[in-house]
C-alpha positions in Angstrom: 0.0 0.0 0.0 1.4 3.4 -1.0 2.3 5.8 1.9 -0.3 8.3 3.1 2.0 11.1 2.1 1.8 10.0 -1.6 -2.0 10.0 -1.5 -2.1 13.3 0.3 0.2 14.9 -2.3 -1.9 13.6 -5.1 -5.1 14.9 -3.6 -3.5 18.3 -2.9 -2.4 18.7 -6.5 -5.9 17.7 -7.7 -7.5 20.3 -5.4 -5.0 23.0 -6.5 -5.8 22.2 -10.1 -9.6 22.3 -9.4 -9.4 25.5 -7.4 -7.0 27.5 -9.6 -6.9 25.7 -13.0 -3.2 25.4 -12.7 -2.1 23.2 -15.5 1.3 22.3 -13.8 -0.6 21.0 -10.8 -2.7 18.8 -13.2 0.4 17.5 -14.9 2.1 16.7 -11.6 -1.1 15.0 -10.3 -1.1 12.8 -13.5 2.5 11.9 -12.8 1.6 10.8 -9.2 -1.5 9.0 -10.3 0.5 7.0 -12.9 3.0 6.2 -10.2 0.2 5.0 -7.8 -1.0 2.7 -10.6 2.4 1.0 -10.6 2.2 0.3 -6.9 0.4 -2.4 -4.9 -3.2 -1.1 -4.9 -6.4 -2.9 -5.5 -7.9 -3.1 -9.0 -10.8 -0.7 -8.3 -8.5 2.0 -7.0 -6.1 1.4 -9.9 -9.0 2.0 -12.3 -10.0 5.2 -10.5 -6.4 6.5 -10.6 -6.2 5.6 -14.3 -9.5 7.4 -15.1 -8.4 10.5 -13.2 -5.0 10.5 -14.9 -6.6 10.2 -18.3 -9.1 13.0 -17.6 -6.4 15.4 -16.2 -4.1 14.6 -19.1 -6.7 15.8 -21.6 -8.1 18.7 -19.7 -7.6 22.1 -21.4 -6.5 25.0 -19.3 -9.6 26.8 -18.0 -8.1 29.5 -15.8 -4.9 31.4 -15.5 -2.6 29.8 -12.9 -2.3 31.8 -9.8 0.0 29.5 -7.9 
C-alpha cells in the first residue's frame, strides 16, 4: 500500500488544479496517479487512478494559474 503522504500529495495537486486551474498541478497529479497505478493497490482503486489520470491529461486550461 502506498504511503499516506503520496495519496495526500496527489489529492493536494488535484485540489489546487480544481481551485485554480493550474495546468502544472494537473500534470504533476497525473505523474503521481500514474506512479500510484504502478504500486500495490487494488484493481478498483487502480482503475479510478487511471481514469483521473486520463481525464487530467486531456483537460484544457480553464483558468490562469495563480499558484
